[in-house]
PAZAPA-4460 file (N, C-alpha, C; in steps of 0.05 Angstrom, whole numbers, plus 32768, in hexadecimal, padded with zeros to 4 digits):
% residues 128
    n_x    n_y    n_z   ca_x   ca_y   ca_z    c_x    c_y    c_z   seq   type   mol
   80DD   7FB1   8134   80E1   7F95   8131   80C7   7F86   8137     1      M     A
   80B8   7F8E   814C   809F   7F81   8153   8089   7F86   813F     2      H     A
   808C   7F9A   812E   8078   7FA1   811B   807D   7F96   80FF     3      L     A
   8095   7F8B   80FB   809D   7F80   80E1   8089   7F6B   80D8     4      A     A
   807F   7F6E   80C0   806C   7F5A   80B5   8050   7F5C   80BF     5      G     A
   804A   7F70   80CF   802F   7F72   80DA   801E   7F85   80C9     6      R     A
   8005   7F81   80C8   7FF2   7F93   80BB   7FEE   7FAB   80CD     7      D     A
   7FE8   7FC2   80C1   7FE4   7FDB   80D0   7FCE   7FD8   80E5     8      A     A
   7FBB   7FC7   80E0   7FA4   7FC4   80F3   7FAA   7FAF   8109     9      A     A
   7FC0   7FA1   8107   7FC7   7F8C   811B   7FCD   7F99   8136    10      D     A
   7FC5   7F8B   814B   7FCB   7F94   8166   7FE8   7F8F   816C    11      L     A
   7FF5   7FA2   8179   8011   7F9F   8181   8013   7F93   819C    12      V     A
   8003   7F9D   81AF   8003   7F92   81CA   7FE9   7F84   81D0    13      F     A
   7FEA   7F6B   81D7   7FD2   7F5B   81DC   7FD4   7F4C   81F6    14      T     A
   7FBE   7F40   81FE   7FBF   7F2E   8215   7FCD   7F14   820C    15      T     A
   7FD1   7F02   821E   7FDE   7EE8   8216   7FCD   7ED9   8202    16      L     A
   7FB3   7EDE   8201   7FA2   7ED0   81EF   7F9D   7EE0   81D5    17      T     A
   7FAC   7EF6   81D1   7FA9   7F05   81B9   7F93   7F1A   81B8    18      G     A
   7F86   7F1D   81CF   7F70   7F31   81D0   7F7B   7F4D   81D4    19      Q     A
   7F6B   7F62   81CF   7F74   7F7D   81D3   7F7C   7F81   81F0    20      P     A
   7F92   7F8F   81F4   7F9C   7F95   820F   7F8C   7FAC   821A    21      L     A
   7F7D   7FA8   822F   7F6C   7FBC   823B   7F77   7FC2   8257    22      R     A
   7F70   7FDA   8261   7F7A   7FE2   827B   7F74   7FCC   8291    23      N     A
   7F5C   7FC3   8292   7F54   7FB0   82A7   7F64   7F96   82A5    24      R     A
   7F67   7F8A   828D   7F75   7F71   828C   7F94   7F75   828E    25      N     A
   7F9E   7F8B   8285   7FBB   7F90   8288   7FC2   7F95   82A5    26      A     A
   7FB1   7FA4   82B3   7FB7   7FA9   82CF   7FB7   7F8F   82DF    27      R     A
   7FA3   7F7E   82DA   7FA1   7F65   82E8   7FB8   7F52   82E0    28      R     A
   7FBE   7F51   82C6   7FD2   7F3E   82BC   7FEF   7F45   82C5    29      A     A
   7FF7   7F5F   82C5   8013   7F64   82CA   8018   7F80   82D6    30      W     A
   8009   7F94   82CF   8010   7FAF   82D7   8011   7FB3   82F5    31      F     A
   7FFC   7FAB   8303   7FFC   7FAF   8320   8013   7FA1   832E    32      D     A
   8019   7F89   8325   8030   7F7A   8331   804A   7F89   832B    33      R     A
   804D   7F93   8313   8066   7FA2   830C   8068   7FBB   831C    34      A     A
   8052   7FCA   8320   8052   7FE2   8330   805A   7FDB   834D    35      A     A
   804F   7FC6   8357   8055   7FBD   8373   8073   7FB6   8375    36      E     A
   807D   7FA8   8361   8099   7F9F   8361   80AD   7FB7   8361    37      A     A
   80A5   7FCE   8356   80B8   7FE5   8356   80B2   7FF7   836E    38      I     A
   80A0   7FEE   8380   809A   7FFE   8398   8086   8015   8393    39      G     A
   8076   8013   837E   8062   8027   8377   8046   801A   8375    40      E     A
   803B   800F   838B   8023   8000   8389   800A   8011   8380    41      P     A
   800C   802B   8382   7FF5   803C   837A   7FF8   8046   835E    42      D     A
   800D   803F   8350   8011   8048   8335   7FFB   803D   8322    43      L     A
   7FF2   804D   8310   7FDE   8045   82FC   7FE7   804C   82E0    44      T     A
   7FDC   803F   82CC   7FE2   8048   82B1   7FDC   8065   82AC    45      P     A
   7FC6   806F   82B7   7FBF   808B   82B4   7FD5   809D   82C1    46      H     A
   7FE0   8094   82D8   7FF5   80A3   82E4   800E   80A5   82D2    47      G     A
   8013   808F   82C4   802A   808F   82B1   8024   80A3   829A    48      L     A
   800B   80A3   8291   8003   80B5   827C   8006   80D2   8284    49      R     A
   7FFE   80D8   829D   8001   80F3   82A7   801E   80FB   82AA    50      H     A
   802E   80E7   82B3   804B   80EC   82B5   8057   80F2   8299    51      T     A
   804F   80E3   8285   8059   80E7   826A   8051   8103   8260    52      A     A
   8038   810C   8266   8030   8127   825E   8040   813C   826D    53      A     A
   8044   8137   8287   8054   814A   8297   8070   814D   828C    54      S     A
   807D   8137   8286   8098   8138   827C   809A   8145   8261    55      L     A
   8086   8140   8250   8086   814D   8236   8083   816B   8239    56      A     A
   8071   8174   824A   806D   8191   824E   8086   819D   825A    57      V     A
   8092   8190   826E   80AA   819A   827A   80C2   819C   8266    58      S     A
   80C1   818A   8253   80D6   818A   823E   80D2   819F   8229    59      A     A
   80BB   81AD   822B   80B6   81C3   8219   80A5   81BB   8201    60      G     A
   8098   81A3   8202   8088   819B   81EB   8070   81AE   81E8    61      A     A
   806A   81B3   81CF   8053   81C5   81CB   8039   81B5   81CF    62      N     A
   8024   81C3   81D4   800B   81B7   81DC   8000   81A4   81C6    63      V     A
   8005   81AB   81AD   7FFC   819A   8197   800B   817F   8197    64      K     A
   8025   8180   819E   8034   8167   81A0   802A   8156   81B7    65      A     A
   8024   8163   81CD   801A   8154   81E4   7FFE   8148   81DD    66      V     A
   7FEE   8158   81D0   7FD3   814F   81C7   7FD6   8135   81B6    67      Q     A
   7FE8   8135   81A3   7FEB   811E   8191   7FF6   8106   81A1    68      R     A
   8009   810B   81B3   8015   80F6   81C3   8000   80E8   81D3    69      M     A
   7FED   80F7   81DF   7FD9   80EC   81F0   7FC0   80E2   81E1    70      L     A
   7FBF   80E9   81C7   7FA8   80E0   81B7   7F8E   80F0   81BC    71      G     A
   7F91   8108   81C6   7F7A   811A   81CB   7F6F   8124   81B0    72      H     A
   7F55   8129   81AF   7F48   8133   8197   7F50   814F   8190    73      A     A
   7F58   815F   81A4   7F5F   817B   81A0   7F73   8184   81B4    74      S     A
   7F81   819A   81AD   7F93   81A6   81C0   7F84   81B2   81D8    75      A     A
   7F6B   81BB   81D3   7F5A   81C5   81E9   7F56   81B0   81FE    76      A     A
   7F51   8197   81F5   7F4D   8181   8208   7F66   817D   8219    77      M     A
   7F7D   817E   820C   7F97   817A   821A   7F9A   8191   822F    78      T     A
   7F95   81A9   8226   7F98   81C0   8239   7F84   81BE   8250    79      L     A
   7F6B   81B5   824A   7F57   81B2   8260   7F60   819D   8274    80      D     A
   7F6C   8187   826B   7F74   8172   827D   7F8E   8177   828B    81      R     A
   7FA1   8185   827D   7FBC   8188   8288   7FC4   81A5   828B    82      Y     A
   7FB1   81B7   828D   7FB7   81D4   828F   7FCA   81DA   82A6    83      A     A
   7FC7   81CC   82BC   7FD8   81D1   82D3   7FF5   81CC   82CD    84      D     A
   7FFC   81BA   82BA   8017   81B5   82B3   8023   81CD   82A4    85      L     A
   8013   81DA   8293   801C   81F0   8283   801F   820A   8294    86      F     A
   800F   820D   82A9   8011   8224   82BB   802C   8228   82C7    87      D     A
   8039   8212   82CD   8054   8214   82D9   8069   8220   82C7    88      D     A
   8063   8220   82AD   8076   822A   829A   8073   8247   8294    89      D     A
   8060   8255   829F   805B   8271   8298   8073   8283   829E    90      L     A
   807F   8280   82B5   8097   8290   82BC   80AE   828A   82A9    91      D     A
   80B2   8271   82A2   80C7   826A   828F   80C2   8276   8274    92      A     A
   80AA   8276   826B   80A3   8283   8251   80A8   82A1   8252    93      V     A
   80A0   82AD   8268   80A4   82CA   826B   80C2   82D0   826B    94      A     A
   80D2   82C0   8279   80EF   82C4   827A   80FB   82C2   825E    95      D     A
   80F3   82AE   824F   80FD   82AA   8234   80F5   82C1   8221    96      R     A
   80DC   82CA   8223   80D3   82E1   8213   80E3   82FA   821B    97      L     A
   80E7   82FE   8234   80F7   8315   823D   8113   8314   8233    98      D     A
   8120   82FD   8233   813B   82FA   8229   813C   8300   820B    99      A     A
   8128   82F7   81FC   8128   82FC   81DF   8124   8319   81DA   100      V     A
   8112   8326   81E9   810D   8343   81E5   8126   8353   81EC   101      A     A
   8133   834C   8201   814B   835A   8209   8161   8357   81F4   102      R     A
   8164   833E   81EB   8179   8339   81D6   8173   8348   81BD   103      A     A
   815A   834C   81B6   8153   835A   819E   8152   8378   81A2   104      A     A
   8156   8381   81BB   8155   839E   81C1   813A   83AA   81BF   105      G     A
   8125   839A   81C4   8109   83A3   81C1   8102   83B7   81D6   106      V     A
   810A   83B3   81EF   8101   83C5   8204   8108   83E3   81FF   107      Y     A
   8120   83E9   81F9   8126   8405   81F4   8118   8410   81DC   108      P     A
   8113   83FF   81C8   8105   8409   81B0   80E8   840F   81B6   109      L     A
   80DC   83FF   81C7   80BF   8402   81CD   80BA   841A   81DF   110      C     A
   80CA   841D   81F4   80C3   8430   8208   80D7   8447   820A   111      T     A
   80EF   8442   8203   8104   8457   8206   810A   845B   8224   112      G     A
   80FF   844B   8235   8103   844E   8252   8112   8436   825D   113      A     A
   811B   8439   8276   8129   8423   8283   8115   840C   8288   114      D     A
   8120   83F4   8287   810F   83DD   828C   810C   83DA   82AA   115      V     A
   80F4   83D7   82B4   80EE   83D3   82D0   80E6   83B6   82D4   116      V     A
   80F5   83A7   82E4   80EE   838A   82E8   80D3   8388   82F7   117      P     A
   80C3   8377   82ED   80A9   8371   82F9   80AB   8356   8308   118      L     A
   809A   8353   831D   809A   833A   832B   8090   8323   8319   119      P     A
   809A   830B   831E   8090   82F4   8310   8074   82EC   831A   120      T     A
   8067   82DB   830C   804D   82D1   8314   804E   82C4   8330   121      I     A
   8063   82B4   8334   8066   82A7   834E   806A   82BB   8365   122      L     A
   807A   82D0   835F   807F   82E5   8374   8064   82F3   837A   123      E     A
   8054   82F8   8367   803A   8305   836B   8029   82F3   837C   124      V     A
   8028   82D9   8374   8017   82C6   8382   8020   82C3   839F   125      A     A
   8039   82C5   83A5   8044   82C2   83C0   8043   82DD   83CF   126      R     A
   803A   82F2   83C2   8038   830C   83D0   8052   831A   83D3   127      G     A
   8066   8314   83C3   8081   8320   83C6   8083   8339   83B6   128      Q     A
***
């Protein structure tokens, strides 16, 4: 609705005087007061961006989707900046791969031996 009748190059969000909305003037004009009002005085736009990336990764978004969402030039840039978010998913990926392999009967076909459970990455890191 807000975009109806607008040119593709028109600004969607502007200052009260129609200027481009920039971090400095948005923070001064309303963001910092809004963050204070919800009891989060240290909240920043970058913090919201990081939260959006975290939620996308946790929801299973692929790195290319997160790259496009954040406007990064490459998936490598996204991984360099947010690699810590993807590390938490390693055990979940291993569990899903294991479930698929078991369902497909891959283990007996590959080895002909009993499957021996290995410790997870977290168990190894904790010395268990």
